[in-house]
C-alpha distance (Angstrom), angle and dihedral (degrees) to the residues before:
residue distance angle dihedral
M1 . . .
T2 3.78 . .
P3 3.83 130.1 .
N4 3.81 89.0 -107.4
Q5 3.80 90.0 65.4
F6 3.80 89.0 67.9
A7 3.81 91.0 52.8
N8 3.80 101.8 62.6
P9 3.81 134.7 128.8
E10 3.82 94.6 -116.0
L11 3.79 93.0 56.8
A12 3.80 91.2 45.5
D13 3.81 90.9 50.0
A14 3.81 90.8 50.7
V15 3.82 90.8 52.4
E16 3.81 90.7 50.0
Q17 3.81 92.3 48.7
Y18 3.79 94.0 49.4
A19 3.81 90.4 46.0
S20 3.82 91.0 52.9
K21 3.83 91.8 52.5
L22 3.80 96.7 45.7
S23 3.81 109.4 118.4
P24 3.82 140.1 131.0
D25 3.81 86.5 -90.3
Y26 3.81 95.9 49.3
S27 3.81 125.1 50.0
T28 3.77 114.5 -160.5
A29 3.81 87.0 -169.3
A30 3.80 91.1 62.5
E31 3.80 90.5 48.2
L32 3.81 94.6 48.4
F33 3.81 94.4 50.5
K34 3.81 99.6 36.5
Q35 3.80 94.5 102.9
H36 3.80 92.0 50.1
H37 3.80 90.5 55.4
T38 3.80 90.2 53.0
E39 3.79 95.7 46.0
S40 3.82 95.9 43.5
E41 3.81 90.1 51.1
K42 3.82 89.1 53.1
D43 3.81 89.1 50.9
Y44 3.79 90.3 51.7
Q45 3.81 93.4 50.1
R46 3.83 90.8 49.5
H47 3.79 91.1 48.0
L48 3.80 91.8 47.6
Q49 3.79 90.7 52.0
Q50 3.81 92.1 49.5
I51 3.80 94.6 52.7
S52 3.82 95.9 38.5
P53 3.85 93.8 109.6
S54 3.81 90.3 58.9
F55 3.81 96.2 40.2
P56 3.85 94.9 101.4
L57 3.81 88.4 58.7
L58 3.82 90.7 48.7
E59 3.79 88.8 51.3
E60 3.82 91.0 52.7
Q61 3.81 90.3 50.5
A62 3.81 89.7 48.5
A63 3.81 90.3 53.3
Q64 3.80 89.4 53.7
D65 3.81 90.5 48.6
L66 3.79 91.1 51.7
L67 3.80 91.4 51.3
R68 3.80 91.3 49.4
W69 3.83 92.7 47.1
E70 3.79 91.0 50.3
Q71 3.81 91.5 49.8
E72 3.79 91.6 48.5
S73 3.81 96.2 46.0
G74 3.78 102.3 28.3
R75 3.81 89.0 -132.4
T76 3.79 133.2 109.8
Q77 3.79 109.3 -112.5
N78 3.80 123.4 -124.8
Y79 3.81 95.4 -127.3
T80 3.76 134.0 82.8
A81 3.81 113.7 -140.9
K82 3.82 90.2 -104.3
E83 3.80 92.7 49.5
L84 3.80 91.6 49.9
A85 3.80 92.4 48.2
E86 3.81 90.3 50.5
A87 3.81 90.8 46.9
K88 3.81 90.8 53.2
V89 3.80 92.2 49.2
Y90 3.81 89.4 48.1
M91 3.80 92.1 50.3
Q92 3.79 91.8 48.8
A93 3.81 91.3 52.8
L94 3.80 92.3 42.6
N95 3.81 94.3 51.2
G96 3.79 89.0 52.8
Y97 3.79 90.6 50.1
R98 3.81 93.0 47.4
L99 3.80 91.5 50.1
L100 3.79 91.6 50.4
H101 3.83 93.1 48.4
K102 3.82 100.5 33.3
A103 3.82 94.7 120.2
E104 3.80 93.8 50.5
L105 3.81 92.6 45.8
A106 3.80 90.7 50.3
F107 3.81 90.7 47.7
L108 3.82 91.4 52.9
N109 3.78 90.3 52.2
G110 3.80 89.7 52.1
A111 3.79 91.4 46.5
H112 3.80 90.0 51.8
Q113 3.80 90.3 52.2
S114 3.80 87.4 55.7
I115 3.81 90.6 48.7
V116 3.80 93.0 54.2
A117 3.81 92.4 43.8
V118 3.83 89.8 53.4
A119 3.81 90.8 45.3
I120 3.82 89.8 54.5
E121 3.79 90.9 52.3
N122 3.81 96.7 41.7
S123 3.81 94.4 46.6
K124 3.81 89.6 54.2
L125 3.80 89.0 -121.6
S126 3.79 88.6 129.2
E127 3.82 89.5 58.5
K128 3.80 90.4 52.3
F129 3.81 89.3 50.8
R130 3.79 91.3 54.7
E131 3.80 95.1 42.0
K132 3.80 91.9 54.1
G133 3.79 92.1 40.8
K134 3.80 92.6 56.3
L135 3.80 87.4 56.2
G136 3.80 89.0 56.1
K137 3.81 93.6 -101.9
K138 3.78 102.0 129.3
L139 3.80 136.9 176.3
A140 3.81 132.6 -123.6
V141 3.81 123.4 -170.2
V142 3.80 131.6 -164.6
E143 3.81 121.3 -176.7
T144 3.80 136.6 160.0
S145 3.81 93.4 -125.1
S146 3.79 131.7 19.6
R147 3.82 98.9 -94.9
I148 3.81 111.1 127.2
A149 3.82 96.0 17.1
P150 3.84 97.4 80.9
C151 3.82 89.2 52.8
L152 3.80 92.1 58.4
T153 3.80 103.0 54.7
F154 3.80 99.9 81.9
S155 3.80 125.2 134.0
G156 3.78 110.0 -55.3
S157 3.79 95.3 19.9
S158 3.81 90.4 127.2
D159 3.82 86.3 71.2
Y160 3.79 92.7 67.5
L161 3.82 110.9 10.7
Q162 3.78 116.4 91.5
A163 3.82 103.1 169.3
M164 3.79 143.9 -13.3
I165 3.80 115.5 -163.0
V166 3.81 129.6 -173.7
P167 3.83 107.0 -172.9
Y168 3.81 106.7 179.0
G169 3.80 101.0 -179.7
K170 3.79 140.7 31.5
E171 3.81 92.2 -101.1
A172 3.80 91.7 55.1
R173 3.79 90.6 49.1
A174 3.80 90.5 50.9
V175 3.82 90.8 57.3
F176 3.80 91.0 67.8
G177 3.79 94.8 39.8
E178 3.80 105.4 -88.7
K179 3.78 113.4 158.8
A180 3.80 122.3 -138.6
V181 3.80 113.1 -90.5
K182 3.79 130.9 -175.8
S183 3.80 92.5 -111.6
L184 3.78 129.1 14.6
V185 3.82 88.0 -151.9
S186 3.79 101.9 64.4
S187 3.79 142.4 93.2
E188 3.80 88.4 -104.0
A189 3.80 92.1 56.4
V190 3.80 97.4 45.5
E191 3.81 93.3 46.3
E192 3.80 90.7 49.0
S193 3.82 89.5 51.0
A194 3.81 92.2 49.6
R195 3.80 94.2 48.1
N196 3.78 90.8 46.0
L197 3.81 92.8 53.8
Q198 3.79 91.0 47.3
R199 3.81 90.4 54.1
L200 3.81 95.3 42.6
F201 3.80 97.6 49.2
N202 3.82 101.7 23.0
V203 3.80 91.8 -134.1
E204 3.78 131.3 162.9
Y205 3.81 95.1 -135.2
V206 3.80 131.4 40.1
L207 3.80 127.4 179.1
A208 3.81 114.9 -171.2
E209 3.80 130.0 -179.8
T210 3.80 135.2 -177.8
S211 3.77 124.4 175.2
A212 3.79 150.7 163.1
A213 3.80 109.5 -129.8
P214 3.82 126.6 -157.7
R215 3.80 113.9 -75.7
D216 3.80 134.4 -145.5
E217 3.81 92.0 -126.5
V218 3.78 134.0 55.8
A219 3.80 110.6 -85.6
K220 3.80 110.4 -123.7
S221 3.78 91.1 -147.6
K222 3.82 93.0 49.3
R223 3.79 84.4 -125.4
K224 3.78 116.7 170.8
P225 3.83 122.1 -135.7
E226 3.79 106.7 -90.1
V227 3.78 144.1 169.4
Y228 3.79 137.1 -153.0
I229 3.80 118.0 -158.2
C230 3.80 124.9 -171.4
E231 3.80 126.0 -166.9
I232 3.80 124.8 -164.2
T233 3.78 124.0 -171.3
G234 3.78 123.5 176.3
G235 3.77 128.4 60.7
N236 3.79 100.8 -117.1
E237 3.80 141.8 28.2
K238 3.81 93.3 -97.1
N239 3.81 95.6 54.5
M240 3.78 98.4 28.4
A241 3.81 119.9 123.6
L242 3.80 117.8 -164.8
H243 3.80 126.2 -165.8
T244 3.82 125.5 179.5
A245 3.81 126.7 -170.2
H246 3.80 131.7 -173.9
E247 3.80 127.4 -160.1
I248 3.80 135.8 178.1
I249 3.81 109.1 -139.3
N250 3.77 107.8 -156.2
T251 3.80 103.2 -154.9
P252 3.82 133.4 113.2
F253 3.81 90.9 -151.3
R254 3.79 117.6 91.5
E255 3.80 89.5 -159.3
E256 3.80 92.3 56.9
F257 3.79 89.6 45.5
N258 3.81 89.2 55.1
C259 3.80 89.9 50.4
R260 3.79 94.0 49.2
V261 3.81 92.4 48.7
R262 3.81 88.9 48.6
E263 3.81 89.6 54.0
L264 3.79 92.7 49.1
M265 3.79 91.1 50.4
Y266 3.80 89.9 49.5
F267 3.81 90.5 53.0
A268 3.80 89.0 48.1
L269 3.80 90.7 54.3
Q270 3.81 89.6 50.8
R271 3.80 89.7 55.3
M272 3.78 93.1 45.4
Y273 3.79 93.1 52.6
S274 3.79 98.4 37.5
């Protein structure tokens, strides 16, 4: 394969088509990763069948894990021993699948970034950004991974873009004034981030995101991947409008999670600039 094979009319046409269909009622992320869901589930079923003779032992080990987790946390866990054993088998099969297909999964995430970038240009949202920016009404973005940010730095973005921040840990958040909260993945946390950016940069628009992406180990809490997104419009406390949304994103693939969050942030920007 040569670099020129990535720059071909068929690939460009596919990006344009997906961008034209992108809407709150149609997730390109779900479409792009559909086959991987099917194939990884087949892998899991095969793996489960192969280890079925030893499953009773896995269930016993899971029961011991649950007891230890409960002693350590002081909380009753959300799994039965059988559910935890199945979850561990699933994660083992899934990690093998993700390792085998890591290049393709990464490519799909990059393709989705291109889709959203084209959608921003084709929907004229980029023109609205610049129009508002030239009036002094700028945008600041904070997100826990670089998902929407690369889609916003096109030609002329300096007219409207004030800041894009990706604080990954508590210490990074503290640098720009974030206070300690019980959970960094909560409506409280994302609203505090949005308000803080509005105060720091005195901008008209703020888009803030905080999320818990899929992991490569079984979550003790049985917590699903989720995202909180907060939108602020209005340049001061008197005129400011704040809207927060929460969504569970039911995927085992971090790359698909990134794509889905990117879509949700794109839809949020459409609302903010409507």
